[in-house]
N, C-alpha and C positions, 0 to 999 in steps of 0.2 A: 452539445453533444450531435445536434444534428451537421455543424461543422464539421466535429471528427467523422460522423459518419459518410459525409459526403468523402473525405479523406481516403478512408477505408476501403469506398466503395471503388474509388479509382484506381487501389492497389486492387481489386482481387478478395478484398476482406471484408466480414462483416464484424459488427459487437462480439458475435460468438468467436471470435480470434482474438480479441482483446486478452491479456495475459496480467497487465500490469498498467493502473492509473496512478499517475501523484497530481495532486492538487495541488498547485501555491496560492495561497487565499489570505486574506487580509481580513481581522477578525478583533480586534482588540484583547485577544484572551479569554471571552468567552465557548469559546467551541459553537456558536450559533451558525455562524457562515457556514461552515463546516456540515453540522447538521443538515442545515438545509440542502446543500450541495450533495452531499451522496445520497440524501433521499432521493434528489432529482434526477440520479442518473441512475439510481435502483431500477428503473422501466425498462432502460435498455438492453439489461443482461438476465441470462438465465444460468441456472444454478449447471455446475461449479462457475459461478462469476468471476472474472479478474480481481487479485491482488488489487488493496488500493493502500495508499498510502497521504495523509495529511500532513501538510506543511505551513503551519500558521506564519503571516509577516507583517512587521508593523506597515509597511506600503507594497503597491506596486504603481510603476510607471503609466503615465497619462490618465489617472481615473480608474485603472484597471480594478477589479474586487479578487477575480479568480483567475488562473493560468493554469492549463491542466495538460498534459501530454500523457500519451500511452503508447505500449508495444503491446504490439500485436504480431502475430507468429501465424504461418503457414508454411506446408510441406516445398521441397522443391518440387514438386509437380504442381503446387497450387491448392492444395484439397487441405482441409482441415486438421491439424496434426489431431492425437486423441488426448486427452485431458483429466486429470484427478484429481480432483480438489480435498482436503481434508474435512470429516465431519465437522460441523461446528459444534460439537456439545463441547460445553467445558472452556469454550473459545470465542463462542458471540460476544459482540460487547456494540455498545453502542457508535465506536467509531468504526467498526467493521462490520456491519448488519450483514443478514441474508438480503440476494444470492452472492454478496461479494467472499471470498477466499481467507481464511488466513495463511493458506499454502498453496499455492496451485501447483502439478507439475502439467507442463505442454511438452509433447515430445521425450526429448532427453532433460530438460531444463527443468530449474525449480524457481518459484517467485515466492515471495516470503511480505503479508503486507507489514507496512511499518512498524515497528516494537514499541511499547514505551513501557517507563517502569509504574506501573497501575498494578492492583491488586483486582480480583475478579469481581471487585462492586468500582472500580474505576476511581479509586483513593490512590493518588500519587505516593511513592513508598520514597521515601528520604527525601524529600524536596530542598532541591537546591545543593544535594548530592550527587556530581558530576559523577565522581568514580563507582560510585554505588551503585547508582543509576544504569550505568555503564555495561556493569556485572548481570544485574536483573534483566536487562535487553537481549545481552547476549547468550544469557543462560535460557532465555526464549526461543530467539534465534537455534541455540543448540537443539534444544526441545524438538522443535518443528521439525528439522535436517533428520532427526532421529528417523522419527514417521516414516521417512521416507528411505531409511536405511543409509542415509550419510551422517557424515561427522564437517566437523567446523575445515577438516582440510578440504572439502570438494569446493568449498566458497571461492569466489572469482570476484563478486565485486560486494562492498560494503559502502552505503552512502550511509554519513552519521551528522545528523541537525543537533545542534545544541544553543542555550542561550549565551549568549558572552555579552560582557559590559565594554567588550571591546578592548580590552586588557589580555596579554598573553597569560595564561597561568603554567602552572608548571608542576 
């Protein structure tokens, strides 16, 4: 995070300008690395914080355990843009704890935290059901967008991560 802070500073930005964090991490499927990483990041942000997505991997090159990228936004004049997060009530989870936001508007852009197919207690819905989990996730995306008065028609980018045995599924 100190390295990211230096890069932001070189471009006239601060952690307050970060709108999205993607963390690719090695964790054998237990999520302990994600929890530790996200807890370490929390101290750098104020509410409404950026949206976050954690992507577990089997390995990263050269012994790395985590790779993180961020998106930060400033206005054309170099000043901070207005931002609005959705309240966390009913949406907070161990995967996206405060001050991080489930969804964040910065200027005219909307960013969403990574969505997963779980119930409110964190139990995975329909394990190994790619199609049904995709429907659940897209329903969550639709619900978050609705709170900003938007529909799926305004979506310009979707990243999908899924488990595969290395074979194409039809």
